[in-house]
C-alpha positions as MATLAB code, in Angstrom:
seq = 'MAMGEARNGPYSIFGDVMYTKIAGQGGTPRGILADDVELKSETFAGLLVGGYSVFENQDSRLDVVGGLRVWSVESELSFQGGILDGRSRTDSATWVDGMAGLRGTYSFTPEIYLTGWGLVGAGGADLDWDIAAAIGYHFNDSISAIAGYRALGVDYSNDGFVFDVIQRGPMLGLSVKF';
ca = [
      13.083   33.589  -39.816;
       9.733   32.013  -40.564;
       7.456   33.492  -43.167;
       3.887   32.859  -44.151;
       1.921   34.101  -47.122;
      -1.682   33.985  -48.266;
      -2.766   35.019  -51.772;
      -6.207   35.618  -53.173;
      -6.080   37.097  -56.667;
      -4.292   40.454  -56.601;
      -4.276   40.518  -52.779;
      -1.665   38.967  -50.502;
      -0.742   38.804  -46.829;
       2.897   38.407  -45.809;
       4.419   38.025  -42.365;
       7.566   36.994  -40.586;
       8.976   36.572  -37.108;
      12.548   37.221  -35.930;
      14.230   36.536  -32.616;
      17.735   37.778  -31.855;
      19.797   37.232  -28.717;
      23.210   38.872  -28.474;
      25.709   39.223  -25.657;
      29.093   40.832  -25.278;
      31.584   41.060  -22.452;
      34.755   43.039  -21.976;
      37.259   44.050  -19.365;
      37.684   47.608  -18.214;
      41.037   49.394  -18.505;
      41.683   50.100  -14.828;
      39.191   47.835  -13.019;
      38.203   50.485  -10.488;
      34.471   50.639  -11.230;
      34.348   47.058  -12.549;
      36.681   44.356  -13.819;
      34.210   43.137  -16.459;
      31.096   44.572  -18.066;
      28.536   42.397  -19.849;
      25.668   43.450  -22.108;
      22.833   41.080  -23.097;
      20.014   41.982  -25.443;
      16.999   39.981  -26.643;
      14.884   41.237  -29.521;
      11.609   39.968  -30.970;
      10.155   41.499  -34.132;
       6.997   40.382  -35.893;
       5.819   41.756  -39.224;
       2.385   41.453  -40.834;
       1.632   43.279  -44.097;
      -1.053   43.106  -46.739;
      -0.362   43.706  -50.389;
      -1.998   44.505  -53.674;
      -0.483   43.460  -57.002;
       0.227   46.452  -59.261;
       1.957   44.323  -61.919;
       1.734   40.642  -62.657;
       2.553   38.395  -65.596;
       3.505   34.735  -66.021;
       7.007   35.162  -64.507;
       6.832   38.157  -62.158;
       4.754   40.034  -59.649;
       5.119   43.431  -57.930;
       3.016   44.247  -54.863;
       2.480   47.477  -52.962;
       2.408   46.463  -49.293;
       1.494   48.026  -45.965;
       1.092   46.780  -42.422;
       2.564   46.671  -38.937;
       5.763   45.547  -37.235;
       5.816   44.962  -33.478;
       9.133   45.159  -31.610;
       9.919   43.925  -28.111;
      13.418   44.514  -26.731;
      15.036   43.779  -23.368;
      18.618   44.735  -22.512;
      20.665   44.005  -19.395;
      23.970   45.593  -18.378;
      25.918   43.761  -15.616;
      29.134   44.570  -13.745;
      31.569   42.141  -12.109;
      34.351   43.211   -9.746;
      35.333   46.687   -8.600;
      33.017   49.201   -6.932;
      30.004   48.155   -9.069;
      30.432   44.397   -8.450;
      27.169   42.484   -8.735;
      25.111   45.410   -9.980;
      23.002   45.196  -13.083;
      20.373   47.227  -14.862;
      17.602   45.889  -17.087;
      15.459   48.004  -19.387;
      12.865   47.040  -21.967;
      10.353   48.444  -24.418;
       7.629   47.240  -26.765;
       6.245   49.302  -29.643;
       4.488   49.101  -33.011;
       5.448   50.762  -36.300;
       3.390   51.194  -39.457;
       5.261   49.890  -42.535;
       4.815   50.433  -46.298;
       6.784   49.512  -49.396;
       7.181   47.158  -52.335;
       7.624   43.405  -52.657;
       8.502   41.601  -55.855;
       9.028   38.097  -57.216;
      10.555   36.866  -60.476;
      10.443   33.170  -61.464;
      13.284   31.664  -63.506;
      11.636   28.245  -63.577;
       8.522   26.865  -61.872;
      10.756   25.923  -58.910;
      13.444   28.674  -58.729;
      12.622   32.328  -58.139;
      14.037   35.639  -56.902;
      12.191   37.663  -54.300;
      12.833   40.915  -52.499;
      11.237   43.748  -50.617;
      11.828   47.249  -49.382;
       9.806   48.644  -46.485;
       9.976   51.849  -44.497;
       7.890   53.096  -41.612;
       7.584   54.739  -38.233;
       5.203   55.004  -35.306;
       6.667   54.071  -31.956;
      10.091   54.413  -33.577;
      11.390   57.477  -35.376;
      12.384   55.246  -38.313;
      11.955   51.558  -39.157;
      13.211   50.053  -42.443;
      13.740   46.613  -43.995;
      15.281   45.523  -47.327;
      15.968   42.009  -48.583;
      16.903   40.046  -51.686;
      16.752   36.248  -51.860;
      16.594   33.240  -54.106;
      13.896   30.695  -53.440;
      13.049   27.129  -54.273;
       9.438   25.851  -54.423;
       9.232   22.319  -53.010;
       5.543   22.271  -53.927;
       2.669   24.763  -54.316;
       2.647   25.493  -50.578;
       6.225   25.295  -49.246;
       9.437   26.930  -50.390;
      12.801   27.790  -48.888;
      14.679   31.043  -49.398;
      18.268   32.143  -48.886;
      19.522   35.668  -49.301;
      20.660   38.866  -47.655;
      18.636   41.166  -45.414;
      19.244   44.481  -43.704;
      16.859   46.146  -41.315;
      17.144   49.040  -38.968;
      15.167   50.787  -36.293;
      15.708   54.044  -34.412;
      13.630   54.028  -31.233;
      13.937   56.118  -28.085;
      11.447   56.685  -25.311;
      11.798   57.657  -21.683;
      15.556   57.031  -21.564;
      15.423   53.699  -23.444;
      17.323   53.883  -26.748;
      17.355   51.146  -29.399;
      19.135   52.436  -32.517;
      20.178   49.259  -34.333;
      20.993   48.015  -37.819;
      20.975   44.243  -38.334;
      22.294   42.849  -41.605;
      23.530   39.604  -42.972;
      22.550   36.340  -44.598;
      19.073   34.972  -44.066;
      17.440   31.589  -44.392;
      13.721   31.191  -44.385;
      10.802   28.920  -44.938;
       7.777   30.224  -46.808;
       4.386   28.636  -46.358;
       1.519   29.603  -48.676;
      -2.044   28.884  -47.662;
];
C-alpha cells in the first residue's frame, strides 16, 4: 500500500493504492467434469478523499473525509482434465464508489503516532467499507512509515459479475506528505 497526503490548514487530501493477486487450485471429488479447477483474481483499488479538520490540538487531529474509490477486478476460472479440460472463463468489472467517514491521528512523540480511519460508501457497489488502525514513525516532515491492521469489504454485483469480498490483515505503508 502506498499513501500520499497533502495538508493545507484544516484541509487535507489522502489517497492510497492497493493491488491484490490471489489464486487457488483444487481437485474435484470424482474428476468427471474436471480433475482440477483453478481460480485467479486480480484486484486494483485506488482511493482519493479530501478532509476537513473538525478537531485539532498539539497532539491530535480528527478529520471528516469524503471522496471516491475506484475498483477494477478480473477473475478467471480454468478447468484441467475431464469433460471441461482446457476451458476457462474470464470476467471483469470496473466501478466507482463514493466514500465518507472519519480519519484521526494522535502523536505520542514528534516521531511516533497512531492513525486510523473508518470509511463507508456505495455507488457502483451496494456497500463499500474500510477501517484501519496503525502506528507510524515520521522519518522527517515529509516521509513516514506505518504498520497496522486493516479490513475492507465491498459487495458488488452487476450483469452476472459478483464481487462480494472482505480483505483483512496486517498492512505496511509509506506516507508521503507534500
